[in-house]
N, C-alpha and C positions, 0 to 999 in steps of 0.2 A: 882444439876437438876431443883430444885424446886426454887432457887434464878432467874436462868436463864428464868424459864417460868413468875415468877414477872415481868422483865425486860421487857421482851416481850411484856406483857400485857399492862404496863406502855407506852411504844413507841406506841403500837396499839392505845392506848386513846389518846395519845397527838395528832398522826397523823389523827385521826377523828376528834378531837376539832378543828386543823389548818384547815383540809378540809372545816369543816362546817362554820369556820370562813371566808374563801376564798369565799365559796357559797354566803353566806350572803351578803358578799361586793360587790359581782358581781352582786347580785340582787338590791342592792342599788344603784349602778352606772347605773344599767338599768333604775330603777325608776327615778334616777335623769337627765336623758336625754341622756342616750347612745343611736347612731344611731337616734338620733331626732335633726338636725341641725335646729336652729334658735325656737326652743323652749325648755324649761326646764321642765320636768315632776316632781310635786310636789312630795316631801315624802308622803309614804302612798300610791299611785299612781303608776300603771304599765302601760306600752304600752302593750295591749292586741293583736292588731293588725295595720299592715300600709300596705298600698295602694299606689302606685304610678299612678296620675292622668295625669300627664303630663311631658316634662321635667322641674324638679326642684320642682312640686307641689305634695305634699303628703298629705294624710289623716291618721290621727293616731287615732286608739280607743284607748282610755284611761279607766281603771277603777280602781275601791278599794271593797275592801271589808267590810270595818267597818267606816264609813255608805255604805252600796251598792250603787256605783254610775256607770253611763257609760256615756262617753263623747266622743263627735267627735271633733278633731281639724283639719281645713284644714290650711297648710302654703303655701302662694304664693310668692317666692321672689320678689323682685324687678327685670325686666328684664326677667322673666321665661316665661313659654309658657302659661301663663295665663292673661288676662286682666279683671278687675272688670266692672261689668255693673249691672244697676238696670233693674229690669222688673217690669211694671204694669198690675195689672189683667186684662184681656179682653182690654189691651190697653186704659184705660180709668178709669176716677174715678167716673163717675155718669152715667146715662141713665138707659136705663131699667135692669132689675134684669133676671139673676144674674149679680153680679156686681164683685164677689169674684173669686178667682181661687186658686187652690192647688199650692205651690210651685213644686212639681213634676212636673206639667203641664207646669208651666212657663219656667220651667228648660230645660224641652224636646224643648218647642218650639225654645228656642234660642241654643239650642245642647250644654248647658251647661255642664262644667267639673264636677261643683259642685254649689249648693246652699243652703241658707240658707233663712227663711222667714224674712221680713223687717219689717216695722214701724207699730205702734200701728195704730188700726184704729177704727171709730164708726161703732158701732155694727148695727144701724138702718140703716144708709147711705152707709156703705163700704169703705166712702172717710178717705184716711188716715191723719193721723194726722201732723201738721207741712208743713214745705216745701218740695217739692219734685224737683229735677232738675234730669233727667234721661239723659244720654248720651249728655249732652249740652241743653237740651231742659227743656224749663221752664213749668212744669206739672201743679205745685200747690203752691200759696204764701202761708204764714201763716199769720194765725188771730194775732197769739201773739207770743212773741220771745219763742223759743224752744231751745235745745240742739241739735245739728245736727252735723253728721259724714259729713264732707268736704272732698271731693276728689278731687284736684287741677287737671288743665288740665295737669300737669308731672306728674301725677299720686301720690303725696306727700298728705297724710292725717293730720287732725287735727279735733279737737273738737270744735263747737262755734256757734254763732246764726249767723242765715242767713236773709237778708232781700232781695227782687227783687222788687226795685224802677224801676217803669214802666212810659214812657212818651209817649204822641202821637204828634209831631210837625206836626204844619200845616204852610205854607209858603203865604205870601200874597205880591204878587207884588208891589213895589213902583211907585209911581207917580214923574217923575220928569220933568220940562220943559227944552227944548231943543229949543233956539232959537224962542223962543215965544210960543211951541206949547207942549201939554202933549202927553210925550210918555211913554211906560213901557220898561223897560230895563232888560234884564234877567240878573239873578246873583245879583241884588239889591233887595232881597226879605227881607221882613220882618217875621220872625220866629216867632209863638206864641205856647206855650207849654202848652198842657192839662195834667194834671196832673192826673194818673191812680190810682187807689186806691188797686187794687188786680189783681191777675190770678187765675181764675178757683175757686173761693170762691163765696159763697151767696152775694148776693148785699143789702147792709144797705141803709138807707135812705141818700140822698145828695153824692152818691159816685157812681162812674164809675168803672166797672169791665170790666177786659179783658176776653173773652173766646175762646180757641180754640178747637180743636177736640179732645183733650187729656180729656177735661170734658165729653163728651158725645156729641150725634148725633145732640143735640138741647139744648139751653140754657134754664135756669129754667122758669116754668110757672108761671112766676109774670109779671101782666099786670100795676102795678104801675111805670111805666117809659117808656123810648124809647129803642132803640137798633139801632146802627149804622152797617150795613153789610158792609165788606171788602173784598176784595180777594187781596190775596199777588201776589206781582209782582216781586221782586226783591229783594234776591235771591230766586229763586224758592225753595218748601219744606216746611219742618215746621220751625217754631221760632226756633231760637239759641239763647242764653242768652249772654248779652253783643255784640249783631252783630245785627246793625240798619237794618231795614227792610223795603220796599218800600210798601205802601198798597194803594188801588183804592178804596175808599166808591163805592157802586153800590146800595144801598137803605137803607130808614129810616122807621123804622118798630116801632108802637104806642102800641107794645104789646111784651112779651115776648115769649119763646118757638122758637126761632129763629133758622132756621138749620145752620149748622157749620161743614165745612169739613176742612179736610187735608191742601187743599189751600185757606182756609179763615178762617177771626176772626170775631169776634161779640163785639161791644164795647156797654155794658148796661148802662145805667144810670138812676138815679131817683133823683128827685129833682134838687138840682145844677147840678149833673152829668148828668140829661135829659135838661137842660137848654143849657148848654155847646154843647151839641151834636147835637141840633137842630140848634143853632146859627151856628156851624161848616157846619153842610149839607145846611143849606140856603146860606152861604158864598160861598161854593163849587159849588151848583147850579145856582148861579147866576154870576159866572166867577171872585166874588170878592176874593177867595182861589184858588189856585192849587188844581188840582185832587189828586195829589199823595202825601201822608203824609208817614212821616217817624215814625215808631213804635220801640221803643228799649224796653227790658226788660232787665233790669240789674242784676249784683250779687254784693252784699257789700263786698264779697271777691273773687278772682278768684277760681271759681267752675265748674266741669264739672258734678259730681254726688253728691247728697246729700239726706239723709233722715232724719230723727228725732227719736230720742229715749229717755227714760229717766229710770234712771239716769244715769249719769256719773260715771263710776265705777272705773276708772284710768285715770289719767292726770297727764302728765308731768312724768310720772313714780312713781306717789303717789297715794296710795288708797284713794276715796274720800269716803265723809257721803252719805249714801244712805237713809236716813231717817228710821222710827221706826214704819212704819203702818204695818197692818196685812199682806197687800202683799209683803212687804218689809222681814218681819218674817218668812213668809211660807216656807216650802221647797218645791218648785216649780218647774219645767222646765224652762230652761233659754236659751237663744240664745244671743250672744255677738259677737260683730265685733269690730275691732281694729288692731294695729300692733305693732311690738317688734322695738327693738334698731336701726335694718338694714331698717327700713322700709315697710317690710314684710308685706302683708296683711296675718291676721288671723282669721278664721270664725272659731266661738264656739257654740255646740250645747250640752246642759245637758239634759239628759233625766231626768226625774221624774215622782210622784205621781204613782207609780208601784212596782212591785216585783222585785228586781235588779237593781232598780234606783231610789233613794229617791227624788232628786233635791237638789237644794240650796237655802238657803236665799241671798238677795242681799247683805249680807255684806260676807258672803263664797262665792259666785261668783265672789265678787270685789277681796276677796284676792288669789283665784284660780287664777285670771287673770294675777294679779299682778306675782306670783310665776310662772306661764307659762312664764313669760319673756315679757308681753304687755307692751308698755311704754303709751297707748292711749286705753282705751276700753271704749264704749257704749253699756248701755242695751237695746237690741230691744223687740218686742213684744214676750212674753213668754207662759208659759202654757200651753194650748191645741194647740196653734198655732206654738210652737217650733216645726222645723221640718229642716230635712237634706236631701238632695237628691243628687245622681251622677248620671250624664248621662239621665235624666229623671227619676230614679226609687228611690223610697222612700228608704233611709238607715238606719234612726235612728228609734226606737218607740215611737210614739206620745203618750201622756198621755190620749186623747179621747180615749172611744173603746165601741164595742157593747158586753154586756155581759148578761148573764143570772140570772134574781132576782126574786124570786116568780114564777119560771116558765114563766117569759115573758123576752123577749129580748129589753134592754133599752140602750140608748146610755149615757155614764156617762164621767165626765172629768177627774177620777181618779178611779185606781182600787184597789183591796184589796187582801189578799191572799185567802181570802173564796169565790173570786167570780170566775166564770166560763167565760173565757173570750174567745168571739167568734174570733174578731179579734180586732186590733188595727187600728184606722180610721184618715187619714190626714186631718185636717180642712183649708177651705177654706181662704186665706189672701188677704190683698189688695195690697201687694207689695213684691218683693223678691231680694234679694243680689246674683247676680252670680259672677261666673268666668269661662269666656268663652276662648275657644283657641285664643291665641293672633295673 
């Protein structure tokens, strides 16, 4: 009887050990990506929640305990019920304050399924850093080459530099002699190309800059030059990249602060740039040049959407060097955009600087992105700007917060375990990356 008891006990112990092993294995499989098509959940992390946003589009909330992390990952497969779009705060990059807007507000205005904050921006002016192309429209050129997320018209993505070469073509009728008579023959025009040095950026000496209504309601207040105002003739509507547009000049101003509307453009010149605009206006007014000009904003690579970030975390499936400065080494909130081997869009926000969410260094973020399955990943604006919204509602927990310290309510960019947090606050930003219904 005693021997049977010992045998039964050993069997129970072995069964309990086997059951524990099965449970651990199942947990590991879930953490490795069970029911998470298109992404791989790294070891040490688990999927705490999953939500269907549209046909084939899912949001996963991924967490870990040591260190505490809270991450939102949105996957939109190729051909799913979502399309990638960029949004510009208040529809412009300059103009009267306020210039910035919250990601959730931009998401709601576009009726988006999901959205994250976009590119870095200048704190004082609110203008985004790097080039911006939004839904095929040239919003801003870049003063210096930056790494950009480039979305081609077919939806494929890559990371690289982007230039917006811009030109203005004037046509001068040729005079030919027919039977000893001077006559103007249509179609035999001489084309003269005026180089434009940038789009919606500040004008420097001897430059010509193109301003559209995406800059703001008026051009900069700079009276050291001239501005040629022109109406968009054909095709109607806002400018599109790589699409020649016919414009007709209607005024020349010897000062800045010129009005610019959705159906007009302004060419602003200083020094040599001013001289070529004055000469062109004189030729058009005298009939020497035709009154219609051809304006083209090109792209150095086929692009329908683009914004800048830094640094590149993953390129061609390989983790990149991310630097070693204090910002790279600090564990902070991060926003990442990229794609997997199937070309699916992946939007990632990593909460940080708070209880329950420590954040990641750039090196940790790069490793996480690669382990998630990303073949390309670009770091966008992070810190207090890191925001994730669904259908216009804030879903992550930003690091900015109102806390009570010393009996006073203060705003802080990080919270600690001893803080009395009243509420977390969403920070206004310059751009947002949105997934909208297809």
